[in-house]
LOZAMAR-964387 format. One line per field, with one value per residue (C-alpha): residue number from 1; residue in three letters; chain; x, y, z. Coordinates in Angstrom, 1 decimal. Each point is the difference from the previous one (the first is absolute). Last residue first. Example, Ala and Ser with C-alpha at 12.3 -4.5 7.8 and 13.67 -1.06 7.14 Angstrom:
<pts>
seq = [2,1]
type = [SER,ALA]
mol = [A,A]
X = [13.7,-1.4]
Y = [-1.1,-3.4]
Z = [7.1,0.7]
</pts>
This chain:
<pts>
seq = [265,264,263,262,261,260,259,258,257,256,255,254,253,252,251,250,249,248,247,246,245,244,243,242,241,240,239,238,237,236,235,234,233,232,231,230,229,228,227,226,225,224,223,222,221,220,219,218,217,216,215,214,213,212,211,210,209,208,207,206,205,204,203,202,201,200,199,198,197,196,195,194,193,192,191,190,189,188,187,186,185,184,183,182,181,180,179,178,177,176,175,174,173,172,171,170,169,168,167,166,165,164,163,162,161,160,159,158,157,156,155,154,153,152,151,150,149,148,147,146,145,144,143,142,141,140,139,138,137,136,135,134,133,132,131,130,129,128,127,126,125,124,123,122,121,120,119,118,117,116,115,114,113,112,111,110,109,108,107,106,105,104,103,102,101,100,99,98,97,96,95,94,93,92,91,90,89,88,87,86,85,84,83,82,81,80,79,78,77,76,75,74,73,72,71,70,69,68,67,66,65,64,63,62,61,60,59,58,57,56,55,54,53,52,51,50,49,48,47,46,45,44,43,42,41,40,39,38,37,36,35,34,33,32,31,30,29,28,27,26,25,24,23,22,21,20,19,18,17,16,15,14,13,12,11,10,9,8,7,6,5,4,3,2,1]
type = [UNK,UNK,UNK,UNK,UNK,UNK,UNK,UNK,UNK,UNK,UNK,UNK,UNK,UNK,UNK,UNK,UNK,UNK,UNK,UNK,UNK,UNK,UNK,UNK,UNK,UNK,UNK,UNK,UNK,UNK,UNK,UNK,UNK,UNK,UNK,UNK,UNK,UNK,UNK,UNK,UNK,UNK,UNK,UNK,UNK,UNK,UNK,UNK,UNK,UNK,UNK,UNK,UNK,UNK,UNK,UNK,UNK,UNK,UNK,UNK,UNK,UNK,UNK,UNK,UNK,UNK,UNK,UNK,UNK,UNK,UNK,UNK,UNK,UNK,UNK,UNK,UNK,UNK,UNK,UNK,UNK,UNK,UNK,UNK,UNK,UNK,UNK,UNK,UNK,UNK,UNK,UNK,UNK,UNK,UNK,UNK,UNK,UNK,UNK,UNK,UNK,UNK,UNK,UNK,UNK,UNK,UNK,UNK,UNK,UNK,UNK,UNK,UNK,UNK,UNK,UNK,UNK,UNK,UNK,UNK,UNK,UNK,UNK,UNK,UNK,UNK,UNK,UNK,UNK,UNK,UNK,UNK,UNK,UNK,UNK,UNK,UNK,UNK,UNK,UNK,UNK,UNK,UNK,UNK,UNK,UNK,UNK,UNK,UNK,UNK,UNK,UNK,UNK,UNK,UNK,UNK,UNK,UNK,UNK,UNK,UNK,UNK,UNK,UNK,UNK,UNK,UNK,UNK,UNK,UNK,UNK,UNK,UNK,UNK,UNK,UNK,UNK,UNK,UNK,UNK,UNK,UNK,UNK,UNK,UNK,UNK,UNK,UNK,UNK,UNK,UNK,UNK,UNK,UNK,UNK,UNK,UNK,UNK,UNK,UNK,UNK,UNK,UNK,UNK,UNK,UNK,UNK,UNK,UNK,UNK,UNK,UNK,UNK,UNK,UNK,UNK,UNK,UNK,UNK,UNK,UNK,UNK,UNK,UNK,UNK,UNK,UNK,UNK,UNK,UNK,UNK,UNK,UNK,UNK,UNK,UNK,UNK,UNK,UNK,UNK,UNK,UNK,UNK,UNK,UNK,UNK,UNK,UNK,UNK,UNK,UNK,UNK,UNK,UNK,UNK,UNK,UNK,UNK,UNK,UNK,UNK,UNK,UNK,UNK,UNK]
mol = [A,A,A,A,A,A,A,A,A,A,A,A,A,A,A,A,A,A,A,A,A,A,A,A,A,A,A,A,A,A,A,A,A,A,A,A,A,A,A,A,A,A,A,A,A,A,A,A,A,A,A,A,A,A,A,A,A,A,A,A,A,A,A,A,A,A,A,A,A,A,A,A,A,A,A,A,A,A,A,A,A,A,A,A,A,A,A,A,A,A,A,A,A,A,A,A,A,A,A,A,A,A,A,A,A,A,A,A,A,A,A,A,A,A,A,A,A,A,A,A,A,A,A,A,A,A,A,A,A,A,A,A,A,A,A,A,A,A,A,A,A,A,A,A,A,A,A,A,A,A,A,A,A,A,A,A,A,A,A,A,A,A,A,A,A,A,A,A,A,A,A,A,A,A,A,A,A,A,A,A,A,A,A,A,A,A,A,A,A,A,A,A,A,A,A,A,A,A,A,A,A,A,A,A,A,A,A,A,A,A,A,A,A,A,A,A,A,A,A,A,A,A,A,A,A,A,A,A,A,A,A,A,A,A,A,A,A,A,A,A,A,A,A,A,A,A,A,A,A,A,A,A,A,A,A,A,A,A,A,A,A,A,A,A,A]
X = [70.7,-2.1,1.4,2.3,-1.4,-1.0,2.6,2.4,-2.1,-0.3,2.2,-0.9,-3.8,0.6,2.0,1.6,-0.6,3.6,0.7,-1.8,-2.2,0.1,3.3,-2.7,-1.9,1.7,3.4,-0.6,-1.4,3.2,2.3,-2.1,-0.5,4.2,0.7,-1.7,1.1,3.9,-0.5,2.4,-3.3,-1.2,2.3,0.0,-3.7,0.7,2.4,-2.1,-3.1,2.0,0.8,-2.4,-2.6,3.3,-1.0,0.9,-3.8,-1.3,1.9,-0.9,-3.8,0.7,1.5,-3.0,-3.0,2.2,-0.1,-3.5,-1.4,1.8,-1.8,-3.1,0.0,1.6,-2.8,0.4,0.5,-2.2,-0.9,3.3,0.1,-3.0,1.4,3.3,-2.2,-1.6,2.8,2.2,-3.5,-0.2,3.5,-0.1,-2.6,-3.8,-1.3,-3.3,-3.5,-1.1,0.8,-1.9,-3.1,0.2,0.2,-2.6,-2.0,0.6,-0.9,-3.5,-0.3,0.9,-2.0,-3.1,0.0,0.1,-2.4,-2.3,0.7,-0.6,-3.7,-0.4,0.8,-2.0,-3.0,0.4,0.3,-3.9,-1.6,1.2,-0.9,-3.5,-0.5,1.0,-2.1,-2.8,-1.0,-3.5,-3.0,1.0,-3.0,-1.4,0.4,-2.0,2.3,-0.1,-2.4,2.2,-0.6,-1.9,-3.2,-3.7,0.5,1.1,4.1,1.3,1.2,-0.2,2.9,-1.1,2.8,-0.8,2.6,-0.3,0.9,3.4,0.2,1.1,3.4,1.9,4.0,2.3,2.1,-0.9,-3.7,-2.5,-2.4,-1.4,-3.4,0.1,-1.8,-3.2,-1.2,-3.2,-1.2,1.4,3.2,3.8,-0.4,2.6,1.3,2.0,0.5,0.6,0.7,0.2,1.0,-1.2,1.3,-0.3,-0.2,4.0,-0.5,0.1,0.4,-1.3,-0.6,-0.8,-3.1,-0.9,-3.1,-1.5,2.5,0.5,4.0,0.3,1.7,2.5,-1.7,-0.1,1.9,-1.4,1.2,-0.3,-4.0,-2.9,-1.1,-0.7,-0.9,1.0,-0.7,-1.3,1.3,-2.2,1.4,-2.1,0.1,-3.6,-1.3,0.5,-1.2,1.4,1.6,-1.7,-2.9,1.3,-0.4,1.5,3.4,0.7,-0.7,-1.1,-1.2,3.9,-1.0,-3.1,1.7,2.7,-2.9,-2.3,3.1,0.3,-3.9,0.3,3.5,-2.2,-2.6]
Y = [113.4,1.6,3.6,-0.2,2.1,-3.0,-2.1,2.3,1.5,-3.0,1.0,3.7,-0.9,-2.8,2.4,-2.1,1.2,-0.5,-3.2,-2.3,-2.2,-3.3,0.0,-2.4,2.5,3.9,-1.6,-2.1,2.8,2.7,-2.9,-0.4,3.9,0.2,-3.0,1.6,3.1,-0.5,-3.8,-2.1,-2.1,0.1,-2.0,-2.4,-0.2,-0.6,-3.1,-1.6,0.3,-1.3,2.4,0.2,3.5,1.8,2.8,2.8,1.2,-3.4,-1.3,3.1,-0.9,-3.3,0.8,2.7,-2.3,-3.1,2.2,1.3,-3.3,-1.1,2.7,-0.9,-3.0,0.9,2.3,3.9,2.9,3.1,2.4,0.4,-4.2,0.0,3.2,-2.6,-2.8,1.4,1.6,-3.4,-1.3,2.3,-0.4,-3.6,0.5,-1.3,2.0,-1.1,2.1,-3.0,-2.6,2.3,0.2,-3.8,-0.7,2.3,-1.8,-3.1,0.6,1.6,-3.4,-1.9,2.3,-0.6,-3.8,-0.1,2.5,-2.3,-2.8,0.9,1.3,-3.3,-1.5,1.9,-0.6,-3.3,-0.1,2.1,-2.3,-3.6,2.2,0.5,-3.2,-1.5,2.1,-2.4,-2.7,1.3,-1.1,-3.2,-1.8,-3.7,-3.4,-2.6,-2.4,-3.3,-3.1,-2.7,-3.2,-2.8,2.3,-0.9,-2.0,2.9,0.2,-1.7,-2.9,-3.7,-2.2,-3.4,-3.1,-3.9,-2.3,-3.3,-3.1,-1.2,-3.2,1.7,1.0,-1.8,-1.1,3.0,0.0,3.3,-0.7,2.5,3.0,2.3,-1.9,-0.9,3.5,-1.1,3.2,1.9,3.0,3.6,1.6,0.6,-2.5,-0.3,-3.0,-0.8,-3.2,-2.3,-4.1,-2.9,-3.0,-3.8,-3.3,1.1,3.9,1.2,4.2,2.8,3.8,3.4,-1.7,2.9,0.2,2.6,-1.1,1.4,-1.2,2.6,-0.5,-3.2,-0.7,-2.6,-3.1,0.6,-3.0,-3.2,-2.7,-3.8,-1.8,1.9,3.5,0.7,3.9,1.5,3.9,1.7,3.8,2.5,2.8,2.7,1.1,-1.1,-0.8,-3.0,-3.9,-2.8,1.7,-2.3,-2.0,-3.1,1.6,-2.0,-0.1,1.0,-3.4,-3.3,-2.1,-1.0,-2.3,-1.5,-3.1,-0.1,1.0,-3.1,-2.3,0.9,-0.8,-3.5,-0.9,1.0,-2.6]
Z = [-56.8,3.4,0.8,3.5,2.5,2.0,-0.4,0.9,2.8,2.0,3.0,0.2,0.2,2.1,2.4,2.2,4.5,1.4,2.5,-1.5,1.7,-1.4,-3.3,-2.9,-2.2,1.0,0.2,-3.5,-1.7,1.4,-1.4,-3.7,-0.5,0.9,-2.2,-2.5,-0.2,0.6,-1.8,2.1,1.1,-3.3,-1.3,3.2,-0.8,-3.9,1.4,1.8,-2.5,-2.8,-2.7,-3.1,1.6,1.3,-2.5,3.0,-0.4,-0.4,3.1,2.0,-0.6,1.0,3.1,0.9,-1.3,2.9,3.0,-1.0,-0.3,3.3,1.5,-0.9,1.7,2.9,0.7,-1.3,2.7,-1.3,-3.3,-1.0,-0.1,-2.0,-2.4,-0.6,-0.8,-2.2,-2.3,0.3,-1.4,-2.9,-0.9,-0.1,-2.2,0.5,3.0,1.4,-1.2,-2.3,2.8,2.8,-2.9,-0.5,3.7,1.3,-2.8,1.0,3.8,-1.4,-1.8,2.9,2.5,-2.4,0.1,3.4,0.5,-2.5,1.8,3.7,-1.5,-1.1,2.6,2.5,-2.7,0.0,3.9,0.6,-2.7,2.1,3.1,-1.3,-1.8,3.9,2.0,0.3,-3.2,-1.0,-1.0,-1.2,-1.9,0.8,-1.2,1.9,0.9,-1.9,2.0,1.7,-1.6,0.1,0.9,-0.3,3.8,1.6,0.3,3.6,-1.7,1.6,-0.4,1.6,0.7,-1.1,1.6,-2.3,1.2,-1.3,-2.3,-3.2,1.7,-2.2,0.9,-0.6,3.5,0.5,-0.1,-1.9,1.4,-2.3,-1.0,3.7,1.0,-1.4,-1.4,1.1,-1.9,-0.2,-1.7,1.4,3.0,2.8,1.7,3.6,0.2,3.3,-0.6,1.5,-1.6,-0.3,1.0,4.1,-0.5,-1.2,0.0,-2.1,0.3,-2.1,-2.9,-2.7,-2.7,-2.2,-1.8,-3.4,-2.3,-2.8,0.0,1.1,3.5,0.2,1.8,4.4,1.9,1.3,1.8,0.2,-0.1,1.8,0.5,3.8,0.2,3.3,-0.7,-2.8,-0.3,-2.1,-2.0,-2.0,-3.4,-0.6,3.1,2.3,0.2,1.7,2.7,2.8,-1.7,1.5,3.7,2.6,-1.3,-3.6,-1.9,0.4,-3.8,0.2,3.5,-0.9,-1.2,3.0,2.2,-1.5,0.5,3.4,0.6,-1.7,2.1,3.3,-1.0]
</pts>
């Protein structure tokens, strides 16, 4: 008698699932997750089949334990469309043996949509009345940017025009450049760059005046230093440009008188 009862209990064991409540975890809404615990399925160990692109069920085995000659599982599943589905269709045996003898394990996926709708309704298209202050801000920034660009272009053009005018008025011959430097020196102290230009212009003037243009620079400079007029002028110029704090004030007009008073060639 006891052997018969034991055999009956083993035969009914695969149909027992979800503990005290067999319906626990057997129903869920679309997209929601449900868990079925203590599901006893006969045969060797099972695993989830590789999912397909259009599968309506997403299944995962959260745990498995040996249960006599069967296996006990904890299954986590989710439905992607409403309907009734058998979870065993998504299982296979790890050892590759057939799983056609598995008892059905049906679940139900319910929808939250009204019965007459199978898909969410399209939202209505309404007219946008305004987008806040963003439009006004964008227009203001655009106006400021265009105004800044116009101001930059006008400034560049004005600078180019002034540069062209200055270039037109700039001295073009050595004598004119020397006269301009002399006039600038008479008006006040020269910066170091302009002093160097004045010194080179004066030496070039005396080289051309004494016809030393074909001589090497060192030889020409030595001849200029030996010439009474050129040597005196160059020595006075060097003292004025390079000696710090001379004891006597230098008369710039008298120093630069020879090249200034000479008529241009």
